[in-house]
N, C-alpha and C positions, 0 to 999 in steps of 0.2 A: 176696589175692583170693581171695573166697570166692565161689561161685556156689550157689545151692539152687536146684532147680525141678523140677516133676514134667512127664510127658509122659501123658495120657490114653489109654488103650486097652489092650489086650493088647500087650505087648512082644514084638517082634519079632528073630529071630535073623538074623544074617548067615549065611546057609548057603553053599554052594558056586556057585562061578560059571559060567555055562555060556556057552561061545564057540562062535560059528556064523559061517560066510560065508554072505552074502546074494547073491541071483544078480547082483547087480550086481559081484560081487568084494570087497566091502566086508567086514572083519572087525569083529564085533560081540560085545560081551561083557555079558551081563547076570544079574543075581542070581536063584537059583532060587525064590525067596522073593519072589512077588508082593506080598505085603503090605507088605515091606521098606519101599519107596521112600515111600509116603504115610506111615509110622510114622516115616521118618526126616527127612519135610519136618516133621513136628509137632515132631521132636525139636529140629531148628535153629531152628525159629520160637520155640520156648520159652525156648532158649537164649540165643538174641540179644534176647529181651523179659528176661531173667533178666540177662544182662550189662550193659545198659542200665539196668535199676531199681537194680544194686548200684554202681552207678559205677565200675567194675572195668575196668581197662586191658584192651581186648579183644585177643585173640591175642597171649597171653604168649610169651616164648621162655623163660621159668624152668621149673624143672622142677615136675609137678603130681601131685596125688593126687587120684584119682577113687575116689568112692563110689558103687555102683549099688544101691539095691534095687528089685527087680523083683517085683511082685505079680500074682498070677493070680486068675482067678474059681476057686472052689473047686467041683468037682464035688459034685451032691448025695448021691451015691452015697458020698462020702468022709467018715470019722467025724470028728465035731468035734473030736477032742484032736488031730489031723494038722494041722501049720500048715506044714511042710517041702513044696516041690513036689518030688519026687524022679523026673517025667517028663519026657519033651523039653516043649521046647527045652533045648538043653545049655548050661549057664551061660556057658562059653566064648565061644559064637556071638553070645549076648546082649549080653557086654560087648564083642566085638568092633564089633556094630554101633553102640554108644553111641561108643566111641573113636574109630572112623573116622567118625561122623556130626558129633562135636564138633572135628574139624579144621577151621582156619580160623575158628572161632568164639571156641574158649576157649584154643586153643593152636596154634602154627603146624603141628605134625606131631605123630602120636600116640607117637612115640618120644620126646615130651618127659614122658610119663606113666611115672613111675619107682616107684609102686605104686597097686595098687587090691583095694577091698575089695568084695565083690559077695555078695549073698545072693538066694536064689530062693524065694518063699514064696508062700503063698495069703492073699488078703486081703479085705476089705469089696467093692471093685470092681478092674478090671486097671488097674494104671498102673506109671510108671516113677519113681522119686525119685533123680534125679542131683545129688551134689554134687562141686564141684571146688574143689581149694585150693590154694595156693601150698606148695610143701615146704620154705620159710624158716626 
């Protein structure tokens, strides 16, 4: 299995979760990042399209390797020679958003991810490139 796709837009981290109790007494947990949900919906849609196009077996139970390349818009004040983004968001939170977002599409559970390769860089336009492959 080899799934290779992109998600347009600024990569979104999966930050802390907020829990609260509504007036009716119902417990609710939400992400602190409001932009995460629409970005993750785009991630899921593009992942499903890539699975269909590659004729890969969706929702594998095998061990997988995931490669994530996160590209951000470079601020105009940043020198031309700078290619690495060393400011927020944290790389581990970006990875977590991707791994959780691919659950049920590329693998049953993100515990099947046995290796991750990830980069956070400046690019021509903000987007994320994701590659998922079997570890056979």
